[in-house]
C-alpha positions as CSV (number, residue, x, y, z in Angstrom):
1,M,-34.4,16.0,-74.3
2,S,-34.3,16.7,-77.8
3,L,-37.0,17.0,-80.5
4,D,-35.5,13.4,-81.8
5,V,-36.3,12.0,-79.3
6,A,-40.2,13.2,-79.4
7,R,-40.2,12.3,-82.7
8,L,-39.2,8.4,-81.4
9,Y,-42.3,8.4,-79.1
10,H,-44.3,9.9,-81.4
11,L,-43.4,7.0,-83.5
12,A,-43.8,4.9,-81.1
13,W,-47.4,5.5,-80.4
14,K,-48.1,5.5,-83.9
15,V,-46.9,2.1,-85.0
16,G,-47.0,0.3,-81.8
17,H,-50.1,-0.8,-81.5
18,R,-49.6,-2.4,-84.9
19,V,-46.8,-4.3,-84.0
20,P,-47.2,-8.0,-82.4
21,G,-47.1,-8.3,-78.8
22,P,-44.3,-11.0,-78.7
23,V,-42.0,-8.6,-80.7
24,V,-42.7,-5.5,-78.3
25,R,-41.7,-7.6,-75.9
26,A,-38.6,-9.2,-77.3
27,L,-37.6,-5.3,-78.0
28,T,-38.3,-4.0,-74.7
29,T,-36.3,-6.9,-73.3
30,V,-33.0,-7.0,-75.6
31,A,-33.4,-2.4,-75.4
32,A,-33.2,-2.9,-71.5
33,D,-30.6,-6.3,-71.5
34,V,-27.9,-3.8,-73.5
35,T,-28.5,-0.5,-71.5
36,W,-28.2,-2.7,-68.6
37,V,-24.9,-3.7,-70.3
38,R,-23.7,-0.3,-71.3
39,R,-24.1,0.7,-67.2
40,T,-25.4,4.3,-68.5
41,S,-26.1,6.7,-65.9
42,G,-29.2,6.1,-65.5
43,V,-28.6,2.3,-64.7
44,R,-25.8,3.1,-62.3
45,R,-28.5,5.4,-60.8
46,L,-31.3,2.6,-60.4
47,E,-28.7,0.4,-58.9
48,A,-27.3,2.6,-56.4
49,N,-31.4,3.3,-55.2
50,L,-32.0,-0.3,-55.0
51,A,-28.9,-1.0,-52.8
52,R,-30.6,1.0,-50.6
53,V,-33.6,-0.9,-50.7
54,R,-31.9,-4.0,-50.3
55,P,-28.8,-3.7,-48.9
56,E,-28.5,-7.5,-47.7
57,L,-27.3,-8.4,-51.5
58,D,-24.3,-8.7,-52.5
59,A,-23.0,-7.1,-55.9
60,R,-23.6,-9.7,-57.9
61,A,-27.2,-9.9,-56.4
62,L,-27.5,-6.6,-56.9
63,R,-26.9,-6.6,-60.5
64,R,-29.5,-9.0,-61.1
65,L,-31.9,-7.1,-59.6
66,S,-31.0,-4.1,-61.8
67,R,-31.1,-6.0,-64.6
68,A,-34.9,-7.3,-63.5
69,G,-35.4,-3.4,-62.8
70,M,-34.3,-2.3,-66.2
71,R,-36.4,-5.0,-67.9
72,S,-39.5,-3.8,-65.6
73,Y,-38.6,-0.4,-66.7
74,L,-38.6,-0.5,-70.5
75,R,-42.0,-3.2,-70.3
76,Y,-43.7,-0.1,-69.0
77,F,-42.9,1.5,-72.0
78,G,-43.6,-1.0,-74.4
79,E,-46.8,-1.8,-72.8
80,T,-47.7,2.0,-73.0
81,F,-46.9,2.6,-76.5
82,T,-49.4,-0.3,-77.2
83,L,-52.3,0.1,-74.5
84,R,-54.4,1.4,-76.9
85,R,-54.7,-1.7,-78.6
86,L,-56.5,-3.8,-75.5
87,T,-60.0,-4.3,-75.6
88,L,-61.2,-3.8,-72.1
89,D,-61.7,-7.2,-71.1
90,Q,-58.0,-7.3,-71.5
91,I,-57.3,-4.4,-69.3
92,D,-59.6,-6.0,-66.6
93,A,-57.6,-9.3,-67.1
94,R,-54.3,-7.7,-66.7
95,V,-55.0,-5.8,-63.2
96,R,-55.7,-7.4,-60.1
97,V,-56.5,-5.6,-56.9
98,E,-55.7,-6.1,-53.4
99,G,-57.0,-4.0,-50.9
100,R,-60.1,-2.5,-52.4
101,E,-61.7,-2.0,-49.2
102,H,-59.7,1.2,-48.1
103,V,-61.0,3.1,-51.0
104,Q,-64.9,1.7,-52.3
105,P,-66.7,2.9,-48.9
106,H,-65.2,6.8,-49.8
107,L,-66.5,6.5,-53.1
108,D,-69.9,4.7,-52.2
109,A,-70.2,8.1,-50.2
110,G,-69.5,10.2,-53.2
111,R,-65.8,11.1,-51.4
112,Q,-62.6,11.9,-53.5
113,V,-60.1,9.7,-52.8
114,L,-56.4,10.9,-52.9
115,L,-53.8,8.1,-53.8
116,V,-50.5,8.6,-53.1
117,L,-48.0,6.5,-55.5
118,G,-44.5,6.2,-56.8
119,H,-42.8,5.6,-60.2
120,T,-43.8,1.7,-59.7
121,G,-45.2,-0.9,-62.4
122,N,-47.2,0.4,-65.2
123,W,-49.4,3.1,-63.5
124,D,-50.9,4.2,-67.0
125,L,-52.6,0.5,-67.2
126,A,-53.7,0.9,-63.4
127,G,-55.3,4.3,-64.6
128,A,-57.2,2.9,-67.5
129,W,-58.5,0.4,-65.3
130,A,-59.7,2.4,-62.6
131,T,-61.5,5.4,-64.5
132,R,-63.6,2.8,-65.4
133,A,-64.0,0.1,-62.7
134,L,-63.9,2.8,-59.5
135,G,-64.1,6.3,-60.8
136,P,-62.7,9.0,-62.4
137,V,-59.5,9.8,-62.3
138,T,-57.8,13.1,-62.0
139,T,-54.1,13.6,-62.3
140,V,-51.0,15.5,-62.5
141,A,-48.8,15.5,-65.6
142,E,-45.0,16.7,-65.2
143,R,-44.5,19.3,-67.9
144,L,-41.9,17.8,-70.5
145,R,-39.6,19.4,-73.1
146,P,-40.3,19.7,-76.0
147,E,-43.9,20.6,-75.7
148,E,-44.9,18.4,-78.6
149,L,-44.0,15.1,-76.2
150,F,-45.9,16.7,-73.4
151,Q,-48.8,17.0,-75.6
152,E,-48.4,13.6,-76.8
153,F,-48.4,11.7,-73.5
154,V,-51.5,14.2,-72.3
155,A,-53.2,13.1,-75.5
156,F,-52.5,9.3,-74.7
157,R,-54.0,9.8,-70.9
158,E,-56.8,11.3,-71.7
159,S,-57.6,8.7,-74.4
160,L,-57.2,6.6,-71.5
161,G,-60.3,8.5,-69.2
162,L,-58.1,10.1,-67.7
163,T,-58.3,14.1,-66.8
164,I,-54.9,15.9,-66.6
165,I,-53.4,18.9,-64.9
166,P,-50.4,20.3,-65.9
167,L,-48.0,20.9,-63.5
168,T,-46.7,24.1,-65.0
169,G,-48.0,26.5,-67.3
170,G,-51.7,26.1,-66.6
171,G,-52.5,28.2,-63.7
172,D,-52.1,27.3,-59.9
173,V,-51.9,23.4,-59.5
174,Y,-52.4,23.2,-55.9
175,R,-56.0,25.7,-56.4
176,Q,-57.1,23.2,-59.0
177,L,-56.0,20.0,-56.9
178,V,-58.2,21.5,-54.1
179,R,-61.2,21.8,-56.5
180,V,-60.7,18.4,-57.4
181,A,-60.5,17.0,-54.0
182,R,-63.5,18.4,-52.9
183,T,-65.4,17.0,-55.7
184,G,-66.6,13.0,-55.7
185,P,-66.7,10.3,-56.3
186,G,-63.4,10.1,-58.2
187,L,-60.1,9.1,-57.5
188,L,-56.8,11.9,-57.6
189,P,-53.5,9.9,-57.5
190,L,-50.4,11.7,-56.9
191,L,-46.9,10.5,-57.9
192,A,-45.2,11.8,-54.8
193,D,-41.9,9.8,-54.7
194,R,-39.6,12.0,-56.5
195,D,-39.4,15.6,-55.3
196,L,-39.2,18.2,-58.4
197,T,-38.6,21.2,-56.9
198,A,-36.2,21.0,-53.9
199,K,-39.3,22.1,-51.8
200,G,-40.5,18.9,-50.6
201,V,-40.6,16.9,-47.2
202,E,-37.6,15.1,-46.1
203,V,-38.1,12.0,-44.4
204,D,-36.4,8.4,-43.8
205,L,-36.8,5.9,-46.6
206,F,-34.9,2.7,-46.2
207,G,-33.2,3.8,-43.3
208,R,-31.6,7.2,-45.3
209,R,-32.7,10.4,-45.8
210,A,-34.8,11.0,-48.7
211,R,-36.8,14.2,-50.0
212,V,-40.3,13.6,-51.5
213,A,-43.6,15.3,-52.3
214,A,-45.4,17.8,-49.7
215,G,-48.4,17.6,-51.9
216,P,-50.7,14.6,-50.5
217,A,-50.1,15.4,-47.3
218,A,-50.8,19.2,-47.7
219,L,-54.1,18.3,-49.4
220,A,-54.9,15.7,-47.1
221,I,-54.7,18.2,-44.4
222,G,-56.1,20.9,-45.8
223,V,-59.1,19.2,-47.7
224,G,-59.5,16.5,-45.5
225,A,-59.8,14.0,-48.3
226,P,-58.5,10.2,-47.4
227,L,-54.9,9.8,-48.5
228,V,-54.7,5.9,-49.3
229,P,-50.7,4.9,-50.2
230,T,-51.0,3.0,-53.3
231,S,-48.8,0.8,-55.1
232,I,-48.5,-1.2,-58.2
233,R,-46.4,-4.4,-59.0
234,Y,-45.8,-6.4,-62.0
235,E,-46.9,-10.3,-62.2
236,R,-47.0,-13.2,-64.4
237,L,-50.0,-14.2,-65.7
238,R,-50.9,-17.9,-66.3
239,G,-53.6,-19.9,-67.6
240,P,-57.1,-18.6,-68.6
241,R,-56.0,-14.9,-67.0
242,R,-52.9,-14.9,-69.4
243,R,-55.8,-15.9,-72.8
244,A,-57.8,-13.5,-71.6
245,A,-55.4,-10.9,-71.0
246,G,-53.5,-11.4,-74.2
247,G,-50.2,-11.2,-72.5
248,P,-48.0,-12.6,-70.3
249,W,-47.7,-10.0,-67.7
250,G,-50.6,-8.2,-65.6
251,I,-50.1,-6.0,-62.6
252,V,-51.2,-6.0,-58.9
253,L,-53.0,-2.9,-57.6
254,T,-52.8,-2.5,-53.9
255,F,-54.6,0.2,-51.7
256,S,-53.1,0.3,-48.3
257,P,-55.3,1.6,-44.9
258,V,-56.4,5.4,-45.1
259,V,-53.4,7.7,-43.4
260,P,-54.6,8.7,-40.4
261,V,-54.0,12.6,-40.0
262,P,-53.4,13.9,-36.7
263,D,-55.0,16.7,-35.1
264,D,-53.2,17.6,-31.9
265,M,-49.7,19.3,-33.4
266,P,-48.9,21.9,-35.5
267,R,-49.5,22.2,-39.4
268,T,-45.9,21.6,-40.3
269,E,-45.5,19.1,-37.6
270,R,-48.8,17.1,-39.4
271,L,-47.4,17.7,-42.8
272,V,-43.7,15.7,-42.1
273,A,-46.1,12.9,-39.7
274,V,-48.6,12.5,-42.7
275,T,-45.9,12.1,-45.5
276,Q,-43.9,9.6,-43.4
277,S,-46.7,7.8,-42.6
278,W,-47.2,7.2,-46.5
279,V,-43.7,6.8,-47.1
280,D,-43.6,3.9,-44.6
281,A,-46.5,2.4,-46.3
282,F,-44.7,2.9,-49.9
283,A,-41.3,1.5,-48.7
284,A,-42.8,-1.8,-47.5
285,Q,-44.2,-2.4,-50.9
286,V,-41.2,-1.3,-52.8
287,H,-39.2,-3.9,-50.7
288,A,-41.4,-6.3,-51.5
289,A,-40.9,-5.8,-55.4
290,P,-37.7,-3.9,-55.7
291,Q,-37.3,-4.6,-59.6
292,D,-40.7,-2.4,-60.4
293,W,-39.7,0.8,-58.5
294,H,-38.6,2.6,-61.9
295,M,-36.6,5.1,-60.0
296,L,-33.6,6.1,-62.0
297,Q,-33.2,9.9,-60.6
298,R,-31.8,10.9,-57.6
299,V,-34.0,10.8,-54.3
300,F,-31.8,9.9,-51.5
301,V,-30.2,13.4,-50.0
302,E,-27.0,12.5,-49.6
303,D,-26.9,11.7,-53.8
304,L,-28.0,15.4,-54.5
305,D,-25.8,18.1,-55.5
306,P,-25.0,20.2,-52.4
307,A,-24.5,23.3,-54.2
308,R,-27.4,23.1,-56.6
309,D,-29.7,21.9,-54.0
310,A,-29.0,24.7,-51.9
311,T,-29.8,27.3,-54.6
312,V,-33.1,25.8,-55.5
313,R,-33.8,25.8,-51.9
314,S,-33.4,29.0,-51.2
315,A,-34.7,30.3,-54.6
316,P,-38.0,32.8,-54.1
317,D,-41.2,30.4,-54.2
318,T,-43.5,31.9,-56.9
319,G,-45.6,29.3,-57.4
320,G,-48.3,30.3,-55.2
321,P,-49.8,27.4,-52.5
322,G,-49.3,25.0,-54.7
323,A,-45.4,25.3,-55.8
324,D,-44.2,22.7,-53.8
325,V,-46.8,19.9,-55.2
326,P,-44.6,18.2,-58.0
327,V,-46.9,15.2,-58.5
328,G,-47.5,13.2,-62.0
329,G,-44.5,12.9,-64.5
330,P,-44.8,10.1,-67.0
331,A,-42.0,7.9,-66.0
């Protein structure tokens, strides 16, 4: 990513909160539609991923779905650049929760809850709400280039009340996660639907082989913290809630039941079993709202470059026990 792009992000954060909401929404919609019409590589990849989610769709319906997906994706960025202007009441009005009973008893008991998420909806808005309404939030952020852009993302998320652990360049991330997971109460959300190291766990996703991060299952097994699959989707707001939110869109934050951790099999098999369990819960949520899965990268094994993938997977593991815990990431 070039420095010019980093400066563009910086400008968006600096002035975005001063631009009227309808203008921001119009600009992001236009940007999404123009990108969609141009069929950039990201749009084509999104469409290919969505074709696995909804294989029953014909070409025209799939194109409509990918257009809705790009609008959802750009909506996330528009909301991110303007989130700092929202009042606490507006944040509360924009978030609706399902399945709170799957996390609240653990928080009440003083435990740290591992939340395993995918790149869906607006996770920054969810984090801003959760750190006040549920408990302190700690998460991992993928280190971006240039460094200025990464620091912008970190500063933004810390301004929301989140504690950020860099994926690289900040010490052994796995050991830091273990320390956090053994404290509480609090939330440790881990974005894990994309394997950044090519050393993750291979699972079944929508009937295809895909590779996801190993970190959530490894922590659940190693520390014993409850692992809760979590999804976020957009919903249209109307009436009093829309007026309270100050905008037409909110999110639904859904907590699924805690993933069981079997104790009657070897650790490697447990890792795969726990990962497959949360992936199944995640897939069900994505299938229900595929337009809000912001996945413009390669996830499915059949889409990977075999030569590059083999090289990465055969490289020496120099990252310590947490080298395959690629979780976090801004988009």
